[in-house]
C-alpha positions in Angstrom: 8.0 -25.9 20.5 9.7 -27.2 23.6 7.8 -29.8 25.6 7.8 -28.1 29.0 5.2 -28.7 31.7 3.2 -25.9 33.3 5.2 -26.4 36.5 8.5 -26.0 34.6 7.2 -22.9 32.9 6.1 -21.3 36.2 9.5 -22.1 37.7 11.2 -20.5 34.8 9.1 -17.4 35.2 9.8 -17.2 38.9 13.6 -17.3 38.4 13.9 -15.1 35.3 14.0 -11.3 35.1 13.4 -11.3 31.4 10.3 -10.0 29.7 7.8 -12.7 29.0 8.3 -12.5 25.2 12.1 -12.8 25.5 11.8 -15.7 28.0 9.3 -17.5 25.7 11.8 -17.2 22.8 14.6 -18.6 25.1 12.5 -21.5 26.2 11.2 -22.3 22.7 7.6 -21.8 23.7 4.9 -19.3 22.7 4.3 -16.3 24.9 0.7 -17.4 25.4 1.9 -20.7 26.9 3.6 -18.9 29.7 0.3 -17.3 30.6 -1.7 -20.5 30.3 0.7 -22.1 32.7 -0.3 -19.5 35.3 -4.0 -20.1 35.1 -5.2 -20.2 38.7 -2.1 -18.3 39.8 -3.3 -14.8 39.0 -4.2 -15.5 35.4 -7.7 -16.2 34.0 -8.6 -17.5 30.6 -11.2 -15.1 29.1 -13.2 -14.6 26.0 -11.0 -13.4 23.1 -13.7 -12.2 20.7 -13.4 -8.4 20.5 -17.2 -8.0 20.3 -17.3 -9.4 23.9 -14.0 -8.2 25.2 -13.9 -4.6 24.1 -17.2 -3.5 25.7 -16.0 -4.9 29.0 -12.6 -3.1 28.7 -14.3 0.2 28.1 -15.3 0.2 31.8 -11.7 0.2 32.9 -11.2 3.9 32.1 -7.8 5.2 31.1 -5.4 2.4 30.2 -2.3 1.8 28.1 -2.8 0.1 24.7 0.2 -1.9 23.4 0.7 -3.4 19.9 3.9 -4.8 18.5 5.6 -6.8 15.9 9.1 -8.3 16.0 10.7 -4.9 15.3 8.5 -2.2 16.7 6.3 -1.5 19.7 3.7 1.2 20.1 2.1 2.2 23.4 -0.7 4.7 23.7 -2.6 5.9 26.8 -6.3 6.6 26.6 -9.8 5.2 26.9 -11.4 2.5 24.7 -14.5 4.1 23.3 -16.3 4.3 20.0 -16.0 0.6 19.2 -17.2 -0.4 15.8 -17.5 -4.2 15.2 -17.1 -5.9 11.9 -16.8 -9.5 10.7 -13.5 -8.9 8.9 -12.2 -5.8 10.7 -13.3 -3.9 13.8 -12.0 -0.5 15.1 -11.6 1.8 18.1 -11.4 5.5 17.4 -11.3 7.5 20.5 -9.5 10.7 21.2 -6.1 8.9 21.7 -6.7 5.2 21.1 -6.9 4.4 17.4 -7.0 0.7 16.6 -7.9 -1.7 13.8 -8.7 -5.3 14.9 -8.9 -8.4 12.8 -11.2 -10.7 14.9 -10.2 -14.0 13.2 -6.8 -13.6 14.7 -8.0 -13.1 18.3 -7.9 -16.7 19.4 -6.7 -16.7 23.1 -7.0 -14.1 25.8 -6.1 -13.8 29.4 -6.8 -11.5 32.3 -3.5 -11.1 34.3 -3.1 -10.0 37.8 0.5 -10.0 39.1 2.3 -8.8 42.2 5.2 -6.4 41.6 7.5 -4.1 43.7 5.2 -1.3 42.8 1.9 -3.1 43.6 -0.5 -5.2 41.7 -0.3 -5.0 37.9 -3.4 -5.9 35.9 -3.6 -6.4 32.1 -5.7 -8.0 29.4 -3.6 -9.9 26.8 -4.8 -11.3 23.5 -2.9 -13.8 21.3 -3.3 -15.4 17.9 -3.7 -19.1 17.1 0.1 -19.6 17.3 0.3 -18.0 20.7 1.9 -14.8 19.6 0.7 -11.5 21.2 -1.8 -9.5 19.1 -2.7 -6.8 21.6 -2.3 -5.9 25.3 -4.2 -3.6 27.5 -2.4 -2.5 30.7 -4.2 -0.8 33.6 -2.6 2.3 35.1 -2.6 3.6 38.6 -5.6 5.9 37.8 -7.5 3.3 35.8 -10.9 2.2 37.1 -9.6 -0.7 39.2 -12.9 -1.3 41.0 -14.3 -2.3 37.6 -11.7 -5.1 37.1 -13.5 -7.9 38.9 -16.7 -7.3 36.9 -14.6 -7.1 33.6 -12.9 -10.4 34.3 -16.1 -12.1 35.6 -18.0 -11.1 32.5 -15.4 -12.7 30.2 -14.2 -15.7 32.3 -14.3 -18.9 30.3 -14.0 -20.9 33.5 -11.2 -23.0 32.0 -8.8 -24.5 34.5 -6.4 -26.1 32.0 -2.8 -24.8 32.2 -1.9 -26.0 28.7 -2.9 -24.5 25.3 -3.5 -26.0 21.9 -1.7 -23.9 19.4 -1.2 -23.9 15.6 2.2 -23.7 13.9 3.3 -20.1 13.3 2.8 -19.1 9.7 6.0 -17.9 7.9 6.2 -14.4 6.7 5.3 -14.1 3.0 8.3 -12.7 1.1 8.0 -10.0 -1.6 5.7 -11.4 -4.3 5.8 -9.7 -7.7 4.2 -10.4 -11.1 6.3 -8.6 -13.7 4.0 -9.7 -16.5 1.3 -7.6 -14.9 3.4 -4.6 -14.2 1.7 -2.4 -16.9 -1.7 -3.3 -15.4 -0.4 -2.5 -11.9 0.7 1.0 -13.0 -2.4 1.7 -14.9 -4.7 0.6 -12.1 -2.5 2.4 -9.5 -3.2 5.7 -11.2 -6.9 5.1 -10.9 -7.0 4.5 -7.1 -9.3 6.7 -5.1 -8.7 5.2 -1.7 -5.5 3.7 -0.1 -7.5 0.6 1.0 -8.0 -0.3 -2.7 -4.3 -0.9 -3.1 -4.1 -4.3 -1.4 -7.1 -5.5 -3.3 -5.3 -4.5 -6.5 -2.2 -6.4 -5.4 -4.2 -9.5 -4.6 -6.0 -9.4 -8.0 -2.6 -9.3 -9.7 -1.2 -12.0 -7.5 1.3 -9.7 -5.8 1.8 -8.3 -2.3 2.6 -4.9 -1.1 6.4 -5.1 -1.2 6.4 -7.1 -4.4 4.4 -4.3 -6.1 6.7 -1.6 -4.8 9.8 -3.4 -6.2 8.5 -3.4 -9.8 6.7 0.0 -9.8 8.4 3.2 -10.7 8.3 7.0 -10.2 6.2 8.8 -9.4 4.5 6.1 -7.3 7.5 4.7 -5.4 11.0 5.6 -4.5 13.3 3.3 -2.5 15.0 5.2 0.3 18.2 4.7 2.2 17.7 3.1 5.6 19.0 6.3 7.2 15.8 8.0 6.0 13.9 6.5 8.9 15.9 8.5 11.5 15.9 11.6 9.3 12.1 11.4 8.9 11.6 11.1 12.7 14.0 13.9 13.5 12.4 16.3 11.0 8.9 15.5 12.2 10.2 16.3 15.7 12.0 19.5 14.7 9.2 20.8 12.6 6.5 20.1 15.2 4.1 18.8 12.6 1.6 16.0 13.3 2.0 12.6 11.6 0.3 9.2 11.6 2.5 6.3 12.7 1.0 2.8 12.1 2.4 -0.3 13.9 0.8 -3.7 13.5 0.7 -7.4 13.3 -1.7 -9.9 11.7 -4.4 -9.2 14.4 -4.1 -5.5 15.3 -2.9 -2.2 14.0 -2.3 0.7 16.4 -2.0 4.3 15.2 -0.5 7.4 16.7 -1.7 10.7 15.3 0.2 13.7 16.6 3.7 15.3 16.9 6.9 13.8 18.3 8.3 15.3 21.5 11.3 13.4 22.7 13.5 11.1 20.5 16.2 9.0 22.2 18.4 6.3 20.6 19.5 3.5 23.0 21.6 0.8 21.4 19.8 -0.5 18.3 16.6 1.0 19.4 15.2 4.4 18.3 12.6 5.5 20.8 9.8 8.1 21.1 9.2 8.9 24.8 6.3 11.3 25.1 3.5 11.6 27.7 0.9 9.1 26.6 2.9 7.8 23.6 5.9 5.6 23.5 7.4 3.9 20.4 10.4 1.6 20.3 11.9 0.7 16.9 14.7 -1.8 16.2 16.7 0.1 13.6 18.9 -2.9 12.9 15.9 -4.8 11.7 15.0 -2.2 9.0 16.1 -3.7 5.6 14.0 -1.8 3.1 12.4 1.7 3.2 10.1 3.1 0.6 8.4 6.4 -0.1 5.0 5.6 -1.6 2.3 7.7 -3.3 -1.2 6.5 -3.7 -4.0 8.7 -5.3 -7.1 9.3 -3.3 -10.2 11.5 -3.6 -8.6 14.0 -1.1 -5.3 14.2 -2.9 -2.2 12.0 -2.9 -1.5 9.9 0.2 2.3 9.9 0.7 3.8 7.4 3.1 7.1 6.1 4.3 7.1 2.3 4.9 9.8 0.1 6.4 10.2 -3.7 6.0 12.5 -6.2 7.6 14.7 -8.7 5.8 11.9 -11.2 5.5 9.6 -8.7 3.8 7.5 -8.0 6.9 6.0 -4.5 7.2 7.4 -2.9 10.3 5.6 0.5 10.2 3.9 3.0 7.9 4.0 6.8 8.4 1.7 9.3 6.8 0.9 13.0 7.1 -2.2 13.9 9.2 -5.0 15.0 7.0 -7.8 15.7 9.5 -10.0 18.7 8.9 -8.4 21.7 10.6 -5.2 19.7 11.2 -3.7 19.2 7.8 0.0 18.5 8.0 0.3 16.9 4.6 2.1 19.7 2.7 4.8 19.9 5.4 4.9 16.1 5.6 5.2 15.7 1.8 8.1 18.2 1.8 9.9 16.1 4.5 9.4 12.9 2.5 10.6 14.6 -0.8 14.0 15.4 0.8 14.6 12.0 2.3 17.7 10.3 0.8 17.2 7.7 -2.0 19.0 4.4 -1.9 22.2 4.7 -3.8 22.5 1.5 -5.9 26.1 0.4 -6.4 26.6 -1.2 -9.8 27.6 -4.8 -9.8 
């Protein structure tokens, strides 16, 4: 990381019109370092533990929840409610905000208050040990702004330092297969009763998700052409069905459950621009796409999953299977018709 002083980072922020993440990449620093440099200048270091942070955020009313990875951003408007803590994983499941947290990754957090042309903007931003954004919570005009001082005061770490001790960023694990255990993989796959069992199976066999897909076979997996992503989104939009769209990083997964209203391509980005739900996907980052079936007690769970060239999971999409809102038959039909990858012989 670049060795820039807090003063230099603030000066860079003052003269740049770029988004914080893009500016951080340009400067060779972590995004969290840009916020740390502003402590005392509208930024406050706060408690990152979700067991402390989320109950305070609940008082802010309707907000926008943002989660991203390098290739996809999801934004949902709603209230934080129904928090369920856990040592390994925690969750929020309200009417519109559906999140899975991994507390060990929540290492640094900031309350941010910044002047803008449209007035004061307030947000809570959480980062991992390397200073990469895990999750962000943005207040909206109709949020409960009078609750903001109490929220910040209840979480304030009273740390004046404008520097941050960070750990090196961990590289993305590439696809990891174990061909010698392929028969066991397929045999155990058939016995799955819950989608969450799949990663445990992979770990037991010393594989990861993408590595397992690459050595599995029909009917469990089918590699799709990259064009299948746009076709999937367009058909969900045209059919009006509900689907579940998962976007995450190492510390948070955010989920949209519902239909698609407006799709709009802009350069390399495919975008969903709906009231209360935005999604921005870098199509040029999508390197592998898979249709995957996993057995469950409630029937097969069929997903479309996209990975970048490093093997990082960009998103997963499933049919909605809630009681009274079962879109799975229509979703399964859409996935069945998606184009397979045509393998050109060497």
